[in-house]
C-alpha positions as CSV (number, residue, x, y, z in Angstrom):
1,X,0.0,0.0,0.0
2,X,1.4,3.4,-1.0
3,X,1.3,6.4,1.2
4,X,2.6,9.4,-0.8
5,X,3.3,12.7,0.8
6,X,0.5,15.2,0.8
7,X,0.3,19.0,1.1
8,X,0.6,18.4,4.9
9,X,4.4,18.6,4.5
10,X,7.6,16.5,4.9
11,X,7.1,12.9,6.1
12,X,3.3,13.2,5.8
13,X,3.1,9.8,3.9
14,X,5.2,8.2,6.6
15,X,3.0,9.6,9.4
16,X,-0.1,8.4,7.6
17,X,1.3,4.9,7.2
18,X,2.4,4.7,10.8
19,X,-1.1,5.8,12.0
20,X,-2.7,3.2,9.7
21,X,-0.5,0.5,11.1
22,X,-1.1,1.5,14.8
23,X,-4.8,1.5,14.1
24,X,-4.6,-1.9,12.5
25,X,-2.7,-3.4,15.5
26,X,0.8,-3.4,14.2
27,X,4.1,-2.2,15.7
28,X,7.0,-0.8,13.6
29,X,10.6,0.2,14.1
30,X,12.2,3.6,13.9
31,X,13.4,5.1,10.6
32,X,16.9,4.9,9.4
33,X,18.3,6.5,6.3
34,X,19.6,3.4,4.5
35,X,17.0,0.7,5.2
36,X,13.3,-0.1,5.8
37,X,11.3,-0.1,9.0
38,X,10.3,-3.6,10.3
39,X,6.7,-4.3,11.0
40,X,5.4,-6.8,13.5
41,X,1.8,-7.7,14.4
42,X,0.8,-6.8,17.9
43,X,2.1,-4.5,20.5
44,X,5.9,-4.8,20.8
45,X,9.1,-2.9,20.7
46,X,10.9,-3.1,17.3
47,X,14.5,-2.2,16.7
48,X,16.0,-0.4,13.7
49,X,16.5,-2.6,10.7
50,X,20.3,-2.7,11.1
51,X,20.0,-4.0,14.6
52,X,17.7,-7.0,13.6
53,X,19.4,-10.3,13.1
54,X,18.9,-12.2,9.9
55,X,16.5,-14.6,11.7
56,X,14.5,-11.6,13.0
57,X,14.4,-10.0,9.6
58,X,13.0,-13.3,8.2
59,X,10.2,-13.2,10.8
60,X,8.9,-9.6,10.1
61,X,5.3,-9.3,9.2
62,X,6.1,-6.5,6.8
63,X,8.2,-3.4,6.0
64,X,7.9,0.3,5.4
65,X,10.1,1.4,2.5
66,X,10.8,4.9,1.1
67,X,9.4,5.7,-2.3
68,X,12.3,6.3,-4.7
69,X,14.6,6.3,-1.7
70,X,13.2,9.5,-0.2
71,X,10.5,9.1,2.6
72,X,10.8,12.8,3.5
73,X,9.6,14.1,0.1
74,X,8.1,11.1,-1.7
75,X,6.3,9.1,1.0
76,X,6.4,5.3,1.7
77,X,5.2,1.9,0.7
78,X,3.9,-0.5,3.3
79,X,4.3,-4.2,2.3
80,X,2.6,-6.7,4.6
81,X,3.8,-10.3,4.3
82,X,1.4,-11.7,6.8
83,X,-1.9,-10.1,7.6
84,X,-2.9,-9.9,11.2
85,X,-6.0,-12.0,12.1
């Protein structure tokens, strides 16, 4: 699902995606310049992508990725691998 930036300003797509995920019962990690944000179903604390082990990365329920490498100006794409029941 794509969340492009709107007239609301920088990172508006990211903020909309994070709100949508919280409302749907997902947790997500903090942003980092060179990688995605991990998404896990339920209420949990999620580390930055670079701090997740390869096993943890394989278990994520989804990711938040920048559109064209620029979440500040272009927005984000949410990809869910497993949908929460």
